[in-house]
N, C-alpha and C positions, 0 to 999 in steps of 0.2 A: 371336389374338382369338377369342372364343367364337362370334361370328357367322359365322365362316368354317368352323366345325365341326372335327371331330377327324380328318377324312380328306381334307384338301386339301393335305397337305404335299408330295405328289408330283404332278407335272404329267403323268405317264404313266399314271395310273389309267384304267381302262376307263370308258366312258360308262355302262354298265349296272351299277347297284349290286348288291351281293351280297345274298343272302337274309338274311344275318346283320345287315347294317346296316339293311336294310328292317324287320326285326322289332325290332331294337334301338331304333329311333326310335319305334316304336309302344309298346314297353314303357316308354320314358321318360315319355311322356305319361300312360299308364295308371297309373303310380306316383304321379303328382302328386295325383290326386283323394283317395286315402286319406290321403296325407300332410297335405293341406290340411284334411281332415276332422278329423284328430287334433289339429292345431294349434288349430282352432276349438273343439274339445272342451276342451282345456287352458285356453284363454282364457276360455271360458264358465264353467268350474269355478273359475277364479281370481277372476273378477269377475262373479259371477252376476247382480247387480242391474243392471249396465250392459250386459253382453254375453250375457245369457241366450238371446237370439235367434240368436246367431252359429252355434251348433252346429245348431240346428233348420233354418236356411237355408243350411247349408254347401254343399249341392248347387247351389243357385241362385247362391251366391257364386262357386263354381268355374265355373259356366256363364258368368257375366258376365266374369270375368277371362280365361277361355279364349277367349271370343269376341273380346275386345279384342286379346289377344295374337296370335291366329291371323289376324285381319283385318289387323293391321299387317304381319305377316310375309308373308302372301300378297300384299299390295299392294306392299310394298317389295322383297321378296326372292324372290317367286314360289315360296315354299315354306312349309310349316308351321314352327313353331319347332324341333321335333325333327328334321325333315328337314334344315333348314339347319344345325343343330348337328352332324349326322352327314355334312355335306358333300354334300347332294343338293338338287335343285330340281325343281319341277313344270314340265312342258312340255305345253302343249295340243297334242293330236294334229292340230289344224287349223293350227297355227302352223309355218311353214317356218323362221323365223329362230330360232336357238338362244337368242339373247339377248332375245327378245321377252317383254314382260310378259304375265301371264295376262289374258285378256279378262275383262270384268266377269261375264259369265254363268258362266264356268269358276270364277272366284273364289267366286261365290255357291254353286255346287254343292259346291265344296271345303269351304266353311264348314259347309254342312249335314252333310256326311259326317264332317268333323273334329270338330265341336263338338256338334251337336244329336243325331246318331245315337248317339254314345257316352253322352250325357246320358240320353236316354230308355232306352237299354239298361241303364244303371246303376240308374235308378229302377225299372225292371221287375224286375231282379235283387233289389233290396232289398225290394220288395213281395212277391215270391215267397217269400223267406226268412222275412219277418215273418209272412205269412199261413200259411205251412206250419207254423211253430211254433204259431200260434194253433189251427190245425186239429189238430195233434198233441195239444195240451193239452185239446181238446174245447171250446174257447171258441166256435168257429164253429158247432158243433152246437146250442148254446144259442140261436143267433140264427135266426129264421125269416123274416127280411126278404129282399126281392128282392136287395139288395146282397150278402148272404151267398151267394146262389145264383150271382151273377156271379163272386164270389171263388172258389167251388169250380170253376166252369168254367175260370177262369184257371189255377188250380192244376193242373187236368187237362191243359190244352192247352199251357201255357208250356214244360214240359220238351221237348216236340217242336219248338217254335219255337227254343228255345235249341240243341238238337241240330242242327237244320237250319242255323242260323247258324254254329256252330262247324265243321260238316262242309263248308260252302261255303268258309269261310276256309281250311280245310286243303287242299281241292282246288285252290284258286287258288295257294296257296303251293307245293304239289307241282308244279303245272304250271310255275310260275316257276322252280323249282329245275332242272327238266329241260329248260328252254328252250322249252317249249310255249306260253308266254304272256308278254306284256310286262308283265303286271299281277300283283303278288303279293296284291292285294286286289280284291274286286269293286267296292269303292267308287271305286277309281281308274278302272276301266272305265266305271262309271256317270257319273263326272265328266268323262269323255273326256280324260283326261290320262295321262301316264306319268312315272315318276321317272327321273332320270339324275343322275350324279355331276357336281359342279361342275368346271368346267375353269378354266384360267388367265384366259380372257376374262371369265368370270363374276366371278371374284375382282377383277380390275382394274376391272370395271364398278361393283361395289359400292364399291370404294375411291374411284373417281372421284366417285360420287354422294355419298359422305361428305365429300369435300373441297369439292364444290360447295355442299353445305348449310352447311359451316363458313364458307366464304367469304361466303355470303349473310348468315349471322348476324353475322359481323364487319362486313360493310358496313352492316347495319342499326344496329349498335351505334355 
């Protein structure tokens, strides 16, 4: 089943995930946004009168769907969708029990870094590309408003912000590879959690929860 991920076939796997699975789960979610945007564009072009708004608000639509999905997975599975798919879960550093659910505060932090930070980063990237093209075409030079001045400041500063962001991520990944850190991402450290591979106890717990929900639904019926 997909909810148990692709890496839980063996019960002898180590608790610490590899850098390859850690990065693979991040790439899985980063590929969803452009795919959804493309689908929205096709639907808007096919039915322009009814769905003309869909492509325009595709970023916000992705934000809403991602928020719902990640909230459900964090609450029920103690992992993001992609982490669970690759056979991992989140463990709060303050929790001693391996099977304990994530505390509310930790889930909230996780949602912020899983959903909202990538959303605002994506918006900033899109604005930078659009305004850079306008600046190259000379359209910004024709504007003398205060907003155009702010845009030029953004164009000058954002490359350094982006470089710092990517350099920080790379440093964490290298530290994780060489065993110098438990975190492959600064966002895990800020959320006060670590990733670990699912074990048999986790799988049996999820299966038991699914059976209990099914029995409860059958009883209500």
